[in-house]
N, C-alpha and C positions, 0 to 999 in steps of 0.2 A: 421945595426939595426934600424926598425922602429915599429911604432904603428898599429894598424887594432883591427876592432872587430871580433871576431869570436865565433863560439857557437860548443859544444861538442855533444847535444840532441837538439832535436825538442822540444818548449813549448812556454811561456810567453815572454814578453821581458825581464825577469829575467835571461834566459837562455843567454844572451848577454855577451861577457867578452871584456874587453879592454886590451889587450897584447901586449907584444913585438914581434916582429916576423923578420926573414930575408928574405928580398924581392928576388926572384928569376933573375936570369940576362935572359932577352929576347933571346927566339929562334930566327931562320934565320928570320921567317916571324912574329916576335912581336914586341911589344914598349913596354918600361916600363913608365909608366906617373906617377910624382907626381902630385897629386891630390889638387888643390887648395879649392875644393868645390864638395860637393858629394849629391845627389838627394836623398829623403825619399820618397817610393811608396809604395802602397798598395801592391805590389806583393813581397816587402822583407817581410812582414808579413806571406805571404803564405808559404814563404820557412822557414822561422823562425818556423812556426806554425805546419809545416811538411804536410799543403797542396800538395804543389808541392814538390816532392820526393830530398832527399840529397843524393848525390853520395857516398860521403867520409867525416869522420868526423876526426879531427876538420875541418870546413867549414868557409870560409869567406862569406860574405855576400854585397848585393848591386850590382847592375848592371847599374847605371849609376853616371859620374861624369865629372869632367872637370877640366884639368889642363896644366901642360907644358911636353912636351916631356922629359925625363929624359935618355932615352937612346934606339937604335934600333937595330934589328937583321940586320944579314949581306945581309939578300935578300930584305929588306923593300926598298921600292922607293917612292918618294912623300912626305915622312916626315923626319926630322932633329930635333938633340937636340935642345929646345928652343921654337918650334912651339908651338901654343894654340890649344888645341884640345878638343874634348868630345867624350862621346858614350852613348848608352843608350842599353846595351846587352851584350853578350859575357858572359863570365866565371863568377860566383860569386867572390865577394872580392872586390867590387868597397870602400866598408868602411874601407880604410886604406890610410895611408900617401903615400904608393907605390902600382902601381897596375899592372902587366904586362897581355896583351891582344893581340889579333892578330890586325895586323895594318890594315886589311880591315874592320874592326867596328869601326875606329877611322874617324871623321870628322873634317876636319880645322874650327877653328873659327874666323869669319871676326872679325875687331877691334872695331867694334861698340857692340860687344855682350862680354859682362863680363863673367868671371868664374863663378859666383853666378847664374845669368841669366841660362848660359848654364845648370848649373846643376840643375836648377829647370823649365827647361823647354823640354829638350830634349826625355826622355821617353814620359812625357804627352804631349807635341808638334807633336812629329812624330806619337803618338797613335792618337791624332785628326787629324793628317793629312791622315792618311790611312782610317780613319773611314769615314771622311766626302768626300774626294776626291777620295778613291779608293773603299771599301767595298759598301759604298752606295754613289754616286754622288750627293751632295744633289745640288739642283736648287734654282735658284730665285725664291720666290712665295711661295715656300714650307713650310709647318708648321712641326715642327720634335718635337717629346719628348725626352729631356734628363735627366735621372737621377743623383741625386747628382750635380745639376748644381753650387754649391758653392765651389766644390771640385776641385782641381789641374787641371784635366782633363777639369771640367766643365767648371770653367771660361774663359779658352783658346778657348773652344768649342762654346760658348757663342758669343763671338767677332767675331772668323772666320765666323761662320753660318751668321752672322749678316753682314759681309762684303760679302758674297755670295749672300746676298738678301733674306735669308730664316727667316722665324720666330721660335724661340726656344721658345717652352714652357718647364720651368725647374720644377724640384721638388727639394724641399731645406727640412730642419728640424727645421728649425727657422726662427723669422722675421729679425735678423742680417744676416742671409746667405741669407734671400729673397732680401735682399737690395744689397747684394753683386752681385748675380745674375743678378739682372736689371741693376745693375752699368755696369756690364758687357756686356751688350747686349740682354739678355733674353728678349722676346717680351711680356711673362708672366709667372709667378710664382706661384707654389702649394705648400703650405706649407702642406706636407703629414700630421704632427701631429694634423692639424685642419681641415683638408679637404678629402673628397674624391676624390682621382686624377682621377678615371676614369671616374664620372660624370662631373668634372671639364673639362677635354681633351673633352668629349662628348659635354658641351656647349661651348668652345672656338672654334671648331671646326666644329660646326652647325651640329654636329651629323656624321661627316665623318671620324673622328679619323685622326690618323697620318701615312704618308706611310712609314715610317722609327721610330723607338722607340731604343735609345742608353740607354743600360742599363748595367751600370759597378758595379751593387750593388748586383745581383746575388737571391739567395735565397728567400729573404723579398720581392721583387718588380717581381718577372718572373710572376705571376698570373695577376698582373695590368697592367705589361706590355704587355701581351697577349690581354687583353682587349682593349689596347688603339691602337692597330696596325688596319690599314684601311685593309678592305680584299683586299688580295695579296700582302698585304705589307709585310714590312721585320723588325724582330726583330733582332738587333745586342747585342748579351749577350756577353760584353766584359771583365767583371772582378766579381770578386765574393768578394764584400767588406764586404756582410752580412752572407756569406758562399756559398758554391758552391750549384747550380742547380741540383739536381737528380731526377730519378723516371720520366722523360720525356713521356709524351703521345703522339705520334705523332698525334693520331686521334683528340686530341683537336686542331691541326692547322687545319683541315679541317672544324671542327664544328665553327672554330671562324673566316671561311671567306677563306682559302684556304693561310694559312700565310707560309711565307718564317722564317727561325731562322738561323742563321750562328753564331759561337763561334770561332773570330776570335783573333790572337794574333800579336802583333806587330813581332814577329821574322820570321813570314812567309811573310810579307810584307816588312820590311827592309832588304832586302837580300843587301849584298854589292853591286852588281849592281846597284840598285835602292837606296839605302841608302844616297849617296851624293845629289842625286837630289830631296830627301823627305827634308833634312836638309835644301838644299838651298830655298824652297818655306817656311820653316817655318822661316827662318832666315829673308827672304825678307819681310814677315808678320810683324816681330817683328822690323825690322830697320826702315819700314817705318811707323811705329806706327799705323797699323792696329789693330795688336794685342800686349798687352801689358802683360807683364810676372811679375806678383806680386809674390816675395820673401817674404812672411809676418812672416816665423818665422826660426829662425835661433839658432842650438845647437851645442855645441863642439862634436866632432867626439865620444869622451867619455864618452857622456850622451846620446848616441843614443839608449838607453833603454827606458829612460824619453820620448824621442822623437817618439817612438815606441807607447808607452802608449797615447799618445797623438792622435795620428793619429787615432788608433783604437778606441778610445772614440768620435771621429768625434768633438774634439775641434780644429780643423786645417780648414783654408781656404786657398787657393791658394795654392803654393808651398812651401816644407821645405826643407834646407838644412843643412847639417852637416859639420862644418868647421874643417880639421885636426890641 
């Protein structure tokens, strides 16, 4: 018997229940992991709230965790009981003491990476890897706009982009978050609660705008993001923190300068054949000190609902983890 978070209907944080359950035995190509730390991410609120569909109820929640291999399936190679591993994808259910998932979704952790670091960075760090290195390959000297620069993804992105030689203009909602983004390496920060983002971007880029805009906020920033992309530039809409973008008019892309738009997801990039290489690049940046992972908030697994409330209220910075 073990503990986990589950829910039987979509809704607010109050639908999350802390319950007993019996973990399954791993199938031939599966591994069971005893979680030591669990990542909290906006995508969790999308599943809980119904933005992303749930196949069956009751459902587990969470797609990111780090821990120790507890059992392995008969056909699993390269992993054994006792290995330190982490994941950022796969079947819902990471909000649990024990979690069974496909072995090819796990990566081995270097000794220098702690469980809390791993749980706080796998999804966010791999997201930054594919956004900066694959969706658009950021080059030295470029100026990019990143919304929510003081969030968990944003703080990693500010550091990584700076190491690549790029200038990050970050948007934030408060002076405290502005300070956090600047400390992480943002070149300039715009407090959208006090400043006109589009106007400020024009000033900072001498009217050229940005070749790429990274937008994980969604509905509230969509129009602003379009206005900040340089002609023939790319808008990367990779999240829905404020709600999903709907009613897109493709003609707007033409009128604003033949713009490109993409809506990527980590699952498309972090396929099993590429996952370990992506993770290795992330781990190298962290172990070398180029990217620091700040786990600023910790909650007992039983208080997952409270953690969701804080996350949705934008009262967190950096990474948040749940501890079983």
